[in-house]
C-alpha positions in Angstrom: -83.4 117.8 -51.0 -80.5 118.5 -53.1 -78.7 118.8 -50.0 -79.4 115.8 -49.0 -78.5 113.9 -52.5 -75.1 116.4 -52.8 -74.5 114.8 -49.4 -74.5 110.9 -50.2 -73.4 111.3 -53.0 -70.2 113.1 -51.5 -70.1 110.3 -49.0 -70.4 108.1 -52.2 -67.5 109.5 -54.0 -65.3 109.9 -50.8 -65.9 106.2 -49.4 -64.4 105.5 -53.1 -62.1 107.5 -53.8 -60.8 106.0 -49.7 -61.4 102.6 -51.1 -58.6 103.4 -53.9 -56.4 104.7 -51.8 -56.2 101.8 -49.6 -56.1 99.2 -53.0 -53.3 101.7 -53.8 -51.6 101.5 -50.9 -51.8 98.0 -50.6 -50.4 97.6 -54.4 -47.3 100.1 -53.8 -46.3 99.5 -50.2 -47.9 96.9 -48.4 -48.4 93.6 -50.4 -45.9 94.0 -53.0 -44.0 90.9 -52.8 -47.4 89.2 -51.5 -50.8 90.4 -53.9 -53.9 88.5 -53.6 -53.7 84.4 -52.2 -51.7 83.7 -55.4 -48.9 85.7 -53.3 -47.9 87.3 -56.7 -44.8 89.2 -56.6 -45.7 92.9 -58.0 -42.4 94.4 -58.3 -40.7 91.0 -60.2 -44.0 91.1 -62.5 -43.1 95.1 -62.9 -39.8 94.3 -64.1 -41.0 91.7 -66.3 -43.8 93.6 -67.7 -41.5 96.3 -68.9 -38.2 94.5 -69.7 -37.2 91.3 -71.4 -35.0 88.8 -71.0 -32.7 85.7 -71.4 -32.5 83.3 -68.6 -29.2 81.8 -69.0 -29.4 79.3 -66.0 -32.4 79.4 -63.5 -30.3 78.8 -60.6 -31.7 75.5 -59.1 -29.0 73.0 -58.4 -28.1 69.4 -60.3 -26.5 66.4 -60.2 -23.0 65.2 -61.0 -21.9 61.7 -61.7 -18.8 60.3 -59.5 -16.3 61.9 -61.3 -18.3 65.6 -61.6 -19.5 65.1 -64.7 -23.4 66.8 -64.9 -26.2 64.5 -65.3 -29.4 66.5 -66.2 -27.6 69.8 -67.7 -25.4 71.0 -69.9 -23.7 74.2 -70.4 -23.7 74.7 -73.9 -22.0 77.7 -75.3 -24.5 79.4 -77.6 -24.7 82.8 -79.7 -27.6 84.6 -78.1 -29.2 87.7 -80.5 -32.2 90.1 -78.8 -34.8 91.8 -81.0 -34.4 95.4 -81.1 -31.5 94.1 -83.6 -34.4 94.3 -86.1 -34.3 97.8 -85.8 -31.0 99.3 -86.0 -27.9 98.8 -88.2 -25.2 95.9 -86.9 -22.6 93.9 -88.4 -24.5 90.6 -89.1 -22.1 89.4 -91.8 -19.4 89.4 -89.3 -21.2 87.1 -87.0 -22.6 84.9 -89.7 -18.5 84.8 -90.8 -17.5 83.9 -87.3 -19.7 81.1 -86.9 -19.7 80.2 -90.4 -23.7 80.3 -91.0 -25.2 82.6 -94.1 -26.0 85.7 -92.9 -29.6 85.9 -94.2 -30.3 82.8 -91.8 -29.5 85.3 -88.7 -31.3 88.1 -89.9 -33.9 86.3 -91.0 -34.4 84.7 -87.2 -33.8 87.8 -85.9 -37.0 89.6 -87.8 -39.0 86.4 -86.3 -38.4 87.0 -82.8 -40.0 88.8 -80.3 -37.6 87.6 -77.4 -34.1 87.0 -76.9 -33.1 83.4 -78.1 -30.0 81.4 -78.7 -29.1 80.7 -82.4 -30.4 77.4 -83.4 -33.1 76.9 -80.5 -34.1 74.2 -79.8 -30.6 72.8 -80.9 -28.8 75.8 -80.2 -25.8 76.1 -82.6 -22.6 75.4 -80.7 -19.7 77.7 -80.6 -16.2 77.3 -79.9 -13.8 79.2 -77.6 -12.2 81.4 -80.2 -16.0 82.3 -81.7 -17.3 83.0 -78.6 -14.2 85.2 -78.0 -14.2 86.5 -81.0 -18.1 87.3 -80.8 -17.6 89.0 -77.6 -14.6 91.3 -78.9 -17.4 92.8 -81.3 -19.3 94.8 -78.5 -22.3 94.8 -80.4 -25.4 95.4 -78.3 -27.8 92.7 -78.2 -25.3 90.5 -79.6 -23.4 88.0 -77.2 -21.7 84.4 -76.7 -22.4 82.4 -73.7 -22.2 79.2 -71.9 -26.1 78.9 -71.1 -27.8 75.7 -69.0 -29.8 73.6 -70.9 -32.1 71.0 -69.0 -31.9 67.4 -70.6 -35.2 65.8 -72.2 -33.1 63.0 -71.7 -30.8 62.2 -69.0 -29.5 58.2 -67.2 -31.2 57.2 -63.8 -34.2 58.9 -64.6 -36.2 57.4 -61.6 -33.4 57.7 -59.5 -32.9 61.3 -60.0 -36.5 62.1 -60.4 -38.5 64.7 -62.1 -39.0 68.5 -61.5 -42.3 70.7 -61.7 -44.4 73.4 -61.0 -46.9 72.7 -57.9 -47.9 75.8 -55.6 -49.6 73.9 -53.1 -46.6 71.6 -52.9 -44.4 74.5 -52.6 -46.4 76.3 -50.0 -46.9 73.4 -47.6 -42.9 72.4 -48.1 -41.9 75.5 -47.3 -44.4 78.1 -45.7 -41.5 80.2 -44.2 -39.8 81.2 -47.7 -40.2 83.6 -49.6 -40.4 81.7 -53.1 -41.7 82.4 -56.6 -45.1 80.6 -57.2 -43.5 79.3 -60.4 -40.6 77.7 -58.4 -39.9 74.6 -59.5 -39.5 71.8 -57.1 -38.6 68.0 -57.3 -41.1 65.9 -57.0 -39.9 62.5 -57.2 -36.5 60.9 -56.7 -33.4 62.6 -55.6 -34.8 65.5 -56.9 -37.2 65.6 -54.2 -35.1 63.9 -51.5 -32.4 67.1 -52.0 -35.2 69.6 -53.3 -34.2 72.1 -50.1 -30.5 72.2 -51.1 -31.3 72.7 -54.6 -34.0 75.2 -54.6 -32.8 78.6 -57.1 -31.4 81.7 -55.2 -32.4 83.5 -58.0 -31.7 82.8 -61.7 -28.9 84.4 -64.1 -30.3 86.2 -67.1 -29.4 89.1 -69.9 -32.3 91.7 -69.4 -32.7 94.8 -71.3 -35.9 97.4 -70.5 -38.3 98.5 -73.2 -41.4 100.5 -74.2 -44.5 100.0 -74.8 -43.6 98.7 -78.8 -40.8 96.5 -77.3 -38.2 99.5 -78.6 -35.4 100.0 -76.2 -36.1 102.0 -73.6 -33.0 103.3 -71.8 -31.0 102.5 -74.5 -29.4 99.4 -76.1 -27.4 98.6 -73.2 -28.2 94.6 -71.5 -27.3 93.5 -68.5 -26.0 90.7 -66.9 -27.7 89.7 -63.9 -26.8 87.0 -61.6 -27.4 86.0 -57.8 -25.2 88.0 -55.3 -24.7 84.4 -53.3 -21.1 82.7 -55.3 -21.7 79.0 -54.1 -25.1 78.8 -55.2 -26.7 76.6 -56.3 -24.8 73.6 -55.2 -24.6 70.7 -57.4 -25.5 67.0 -55.9 -22.8 64.7 -56.0 -24.0 61.1 -57.0 -22.4 57.7 -56.6 -23.4 56.9 -60.5 -20.7 56.1 -62.7 -22.1 57.6 -66.1 -20.4 55.7 -68.6 -21.6 52.2 -66.4 -25.0 53.6 -66.3 -25.2 54.3 -69.7 -23.8 51.3 -70.7 -26.4 49.6 -68.2 -28.8 51.3 -69.7 -28.4 50.5 -73.3 -27.8 46.5 -72.3 -31.4 46.3 -70.7 -33.1 47.8 -73.7 -31.0 45.5 -75.9 -32.5 42.6 -73.7 -36.1 44.1 -74.6 -36.6 43.9 -70.4 -39.7 46.2 -70.0 -40.0 45.6 -66.5 -37.1 45.3 -64.5 -33.6 46.4 -64.6 -30.5 46.2 -62.4 -28.3 47.3 -59.9 -24.7 47.2 -60.0 -23.3 48.5 -56.2 -19.6 49.4 -55.8 -18.4 47.4 -52.7 -15.3 49.1 -51.3 -18.1 52.1 -51.1 -21.2 50.4 -50.8 -22.2 52.9 -53.6 -24.8 52.7 -56.2 -22.4 52.7 -59.3 -25.4 51.9 -61.8 -29.4 51.7 -61.4 -31.6 51.1 -64.3 -35.2 50.6 -63.9 -37.6 49.9 -66.7 -40.4 51.2 -68.3 -39.0 54.7 -68.5 -40.8 57.5 -67.7 -43.4 59.2 -70.1 -42.2 62.7 -69.8 -45.8 63.9 -71.1 -48.1 62.2 -68.5 -45.9 60.8 -65.5 -48.6 61.0 -63.1 -51.3 58.8 -65.0 -50.9 55.1 -64.4 -48.1 53.0 -63.1 -47.3 52.2 -66.3 -45.9 55.7 -66.8 -42.5 54.6 -66.0 -42.1 57.2 -62.8 -42.0 54.9 -60.2 -38.6 52.9 -59.4 -38.6 49.1 -59.9 -35.1 48.7 -58.2 -36.2 50.4 -54.7 -39.9 48.9 -55.1 -40.7 45.5 -53.7 -40.9 42.5 -55.4 -41.3 38.7 -55.1 -37.2 37.0 -55.0 -38.4 33.2 -55.3 -35.1 31.3 -55.2 -33.0 34.0 -54.0 -34.7 34.0 -50.2 -32.6 30.6 -50.5 -30.0 32.1 -49.6 -31.5 33.6 -46.2 -32.3 30.2 -45.7 -29.2 28.5 -46.0 -27.5 32.0 -43.6 -30.0 30.2 -41.3 -29.4 26.5 -41.7 -25.8 26.8 -41.4 -26.4 28.4 -38.1 -28.2 25.9 -36.6 -26.4 22.9 -38.2 -28.6 22.0 -40.5 -26.4 21.8 -43.4 -25.6 18.1 -42.9 -23.5 16.9 -46.1 -24.6 13.7 -45.8 -28.6 14.3 -45.4 -30.5 13.6 -48.8 -33.3 15.5 -50.0 -36.0 14.0 -52.5 -35.9 17.2 -54.9 -37.7 14.6 -57.6 -40.7 15.9 -55.5 -42.5 19.6 -55.1 -42.8 21.2 -51.2 -46.3 19.4 -51.3 -44.8 15.6 -52.0 -46.2 15.5 -55.3 -43.9 14.8 -58.2 -42.3 17.0 -59.5 -42.1 16.5 -63.5 -40.6 20.0 -64.1 -37.2 19.9 -62.0 -36.8 15.8 -61.5 -33.3 16.2 -59.9 -33.4 13.3 -58.0 -31.9 12.7 -54.2 -29.5 16.1 -53.3 -27.3 17.1 -50.3 -27.8 20.5 -49.0 -24.8 22.2 -51.0 -26.3 20.4 -54.4 -29.7 22.0 -53.7 -28.3 25.3 -53.5 -26.6 24.9 -56.4 -29.9 23.7 -58.4 -32.1 25.5 -56.5 -34.3 22.4 -54.9 -37.5 23.7 -53.2 -38.3 20.8 -51.5 -34.9 20.6 -49.8 -35.8 24.7 -48.6 -38.9 24.6 -48.2 -38.4 21.2 -45.6 -35.2 23.3 -43.9 -38.1 26.3 -43.3 -40.0 24.2 -41.5 -37.3 22.6 -39.5 -36.1 26.7 -38.7 -39.9 27.5 -38.1 -39.7 24.6 -35.2 -36.7 25.8 -33.6 -38.0 29.7 -33.7 -41.1 30.9 -35.8 -38.9 34.0 -35.8 -35.8 32.3 -37.6 -36.3 33.3 -41.2 -37.1 37.2 -40.5 -33.8 37.3 -38.1 -31.8 36.3 -41.0 -33.1 38.1 -43.4 -32.6 41.2 -41.6 -29.0 40.3 -40.8 -28.3 39.7 -44.6 -29.5 42.9 -45.2 -32.7 42.0 -47.2 -35.2 43.1 -45.4 -35.8 46.9 -43.8 -34.7 50.4 -45.4 -30.8 49.9 -46.6 -30.7 53.3 -47.9 -28.5 56.1 -45.9 -30.3 57.3 -43.4 -29.3 59.9 -40.9 -29.5 63.4 -39.2 -27.8 66.0 -41.3 -28.0 69.8 -40.6 -31.7 70.5 -39.1 -32.6 67.4 -40.9 -33.8 64.5 -38.4 -33.4 60.9 -40.4 -32.8 62.0 -43.8 -33.0 59.4 -46.2 -31.4 59.8 -49.6 -34.2 57.2 -51.2 -37.5 58.5 -49.6 -39.3 56.4 -51.7 -37.5 52.9 -50.9 -39.8 50.3 -49.8 -38.6 48.1 -47.1 -39.7 44.5 -48.2 -40.4 41.7 -45.1 -40.9 37.5 -45.1 -43.8 37.2 -43.1 -47.4 39.8 -43.8 -49.2 37.8 -41.5 -49.3 35.8 -38.2 -51.6 33.1 -39.5 -48.6 32.6 -42.7 -45.6 32.5 -40.2 -47.8 29.1 -38.2 -48.9 27.5 -41.1 -46.3 24.8 -42.4 -47.5 25.4 -45.9 -47.2 28.8 -46.0 -43.5 28.3 -44.5 -42.4 26.3 -47.2 -43.4 28.4 -49.3 -42.3 31.3 -47.8 -38.6 29.2 -47.5 -38.5 29.3 -51.2 -39.1 32.9 -51.1 -42.8 32.6 -52.5 -46.1 34.0 -50.4 -45.9 36.9 -49.0 -42.0 37.3 -49.4 -41.0 40.7 -51.0 -38.0 42.5 -51.1 -36.7 45.2 -53.4 -33.4 44.7 -55.9 -31.6 47.3 -53.9 -31.6 45.1 -50.7 -30.9 41.9 -52.7 -27.7 43.2 -54.1 -26.8 44.8 -50.2 -27.4 41.2 -49.1 -25.0 40.3 -51.5 -22.6 42.8 -50.7 -22.8 41.7 -47.3 -22.2 38.5 -47.6 -19.3 39.1 -50.1 -17.6 41.6 -47.3 -18.1 38.5 -44.8 -20.9 40.1 -43.1 -20.7 43.5 -42.9 -23.3 45.3 -43.3 -23.5 48.9 -44.6 -26.2 51.4 -45.8 -26.4 51.9 -49.6 -25.0 55.4 -50.7 -26.7 56.7 -54.3 -24.8 60.6 -53.0 -21.8 61.3 -51.7 -21.6 65.0 -51.2 -23.6 68.1 -51.6 -21.1 70.9 -53.3 -20.8 74.3 -53.4 -21.4 76.1 -57.0 -17.0 76.4 -57.1 -16.7 72.1 -56.4 -16.1 72.7 -52.8 -17.9 70.4 -49.6 -20.8 71.5 -48.0 -21.8 68.1 -46.6 -20.7 64.8 -47.3 -22.0 61.8 -46.5 -19.9 59.5 -44.9 -20.1 55.1 -45.1 -22.3 54.2 -42.7 -22.7 50.8 -41.1 -26.9 49.1 -41.0 -27.5 49.1 -37.4 -28.6 45.5 -36.0 -26.9 42.2 -35.8 -25.3 40.7 -38.7 -24.3 37.0 -39.4 -20.6 35.8 -38.6 -17.9 35.9 -40.4 -17.6 32.0 -40.8 -21.8 31.9 -42.0 -20.2 34.5 -44.5 -17.8 32.4 -45.5 -19.9 29.4 -46.0 -22.3 31.2 -47.8 -19.9 32.3 -50.0 -18.8 28.7 -50.9 -22.4 27.9 -51.7 -23.1 31.0 -54.0 -20.1 30.2 -55.5 -21.1 26.5 -56.6 -24.5 28.1 -58.4 -21.6 28.6 -60.7 -19.2 26.4 -60.7 -21.5 22.9 -60.1 -21.8 21.5 -63.7 -26.0 21.4 -62.9 -25.6 24.3 -61.0 -28.4 27.5 -62.3 -25.6 30.0 -62.8 -23.5 27.4 -64.9 -23.6 29.8 -67.8 -21.1 32.2 -66.2 -18.0 30.0 -65.9 -16.1 31.1 -68.8 -16.5 35.3 -67.6 -13.3 37.3 -67.1 -14.3 37.9 -63.4 -15.3 34.9 -61.0 -19.0 35.3 -60.9 -20.8 34.3 -57.3 -24.5 34.4 -56.8 -27.8 32.8 -56.9 -30.6 32.6 -59.4 -34.5 33.2 -58.9 -37.5 32.3 -60.7 -40.5 33.7 -58.6 -44.5 33.1 -59.3 -46.1 36.0 -59.3 -50.1 34.5 -59.3 -50.8 36.8 -62.5 -52.3 35.7 -65.3 -51.7 36.9 -68.7 -53.3 34.6 -71.3 -53.9 31.6 -69.3 -50.5 32.3 -68.4 -48.7 32.5 -65.2 -46.2 35.6 -65.4 -42.5 35.1 -63.5 -40.1 37.2 -61.9 -36.9 36.1 -63.2 -33.7 36.8 -61.1 -29.9 36.9 -61.2 -28.0 38.3 -58.3 -24.2 38.0 -57.4 -21.1 39.7 -56.7 -17.3 39.4 -58.9 -14.8 38.6 -58.2 -15.3 36.2 -55.9 -11.5 36.1 -54.3 -11.5 39.7 -54.2 -15.0 41.1 -54.0 -15.6 44.7 -56.0 -19.1 44.4 -57.1 -22.2 43.2 -56.4 -25.1 42.7 -59.3 -28.5 41.9 -59.6 -30.1 41.9 -62.3 -34.3 41.0 -62.7 -36.7 40.8 -65.2 -40.7 41.3 -64.1 -43.7 40.1 -65.4 -42.5 37.4 -67.8 -43.6 34.0 -68.9 -42.0 31.5 -67.5 -40.0 29.8 -70.9 -38.5 33.5 -71.7 -37.2 36.9 -70.1 -34.0 35.0 -68.4 -31.9 37.4 -67.6 -28.3 35.4 -67.8 -27.4 37.3 -70.8 -27.6 40.6 -69.1 -26.0 39.5 -65.7 -23.1 38.1 -68.0 -22.7 41.2 -70.6 -22.8 43.2 -67.3 -19.9 41.5 -65.8 -17.9 41.6 -69.0 -18.5 45.3 -69.9 -17.3 46.6 -66.2 -13.9 44.1 -66.5 -13.6 45.6 -69.7 -13.8 49.4 -68.2 -11.6 48.3 -65.5 -9.2 47.4 -68.0 -9.3 50.0 -70.2 -10.8 47.5 -73.3 -13.6 47.9 -75.6 -17.2 47.0 -74.3 -18.4 44.0 -75.4 -21.4 43.6 -77.9 -24.1 41.0 -77.8 
């Protein structure tokens, strides 16, 4: 009996020991880099457990403005102190003397520290080159002066650039073949997401030392500097944003108290975004909580454009000879034939109707165009780059149809065939209402297309991907938009109409006659169908280009969801033009 029990216990013991040995083999030899379903890297975890480290650079690539200035990070020369200093004699007084702080402050911070830290964090003391040289010349173990990369809490063009975060599920979904740490940061929105695979870290740069169970130095007090072996990474994404113009634009948008909306400024020579401002700002603590968190880039999102769409109707009217200067329209009536008690303009011809934004004229012309061809308005919206994706799109490396602006919406003229066949809906479409939608970026590109004589081009927000050393890895060249465009003659006629909006004594853009750059453009006030406190909300627009005779910029300003008697954008547009002029001529920026 006892022998049977002994055999059973022996089998149990051998089984348990075998399982333990199997587990040990798995931990030590088999699953060292992807232990459990969480893919834990045991090798790195063991290093972390027996060491303390100070990350100098997390290894993720960054974003530069068009002049090479960093947009989302800052490298700050700082003093790094390790906690083992509290247990040794070191020349704290000399260090304090070099950086001009009380020695008691340094000693106190070291005594409180459990991990390496930058003196002064979270607002580190910025060292001079001379101070860095003097500190490192002391060769005190655990005392280093280095440049550390800091991510900025606030940075320009935040919706365009986007945000990053840790998302294990999304990480595995995007990169199932890559050997990445579970805590790898990825791009979640904006350019951070579009260019995420370029920006992934190849490893971080850090100061590291090994410790015993009590946190004391294990192998003396030598601290090692570790960095990725590849000298070309991380790469940087060089945007077309001009940091000075972007910051100026953001300040102006906030001064005009635009809570929803913003602006887009294009450089027409390169057809690139110089500034893009979207409001509301991002709620960094809860960016994905709701629609008001500010994460959505309003400048690449579809909006109701209102009378700005009359530019499309005018282009079609010119080509189909409906712009007869002797034809008069009753601009004291609404498009439904009822008296217009608000805009009682009397009888106007085609040019004056455009300058004063007469709804009845363009509702009537839209219906006439529909009788010629039901698809005319859609065709001309395409020809003028108002609908469809306008952001840079093409094949690069192993990416097909790579889009710089992955979240860009395409806009539309008609959503349903019923609207296209209904005269009343067609008339509403002619004034940019009903189902018409376009992004502010596309509106800006439409103005650029007209200013350049009908040349249609994709809009770039990134000019190239650069290696760490500044050499180009991947350039994004200028790119024509596929499809037909308006003729140079039609573009010339539209240029004159857009200028008439400003020079006409009753034009909706007459406020811009005294600007340092001559402006051409079109205003828009769109009804949204949304009511607040029994008053309808409107979208207020002004879109144009300048200088008129030698176009260099296209600018769109928009204030979304405001009452009809407030929230105009004329002042914002004018101040942007003034400040761009001053920057071009090295003059001080104007103040409101």
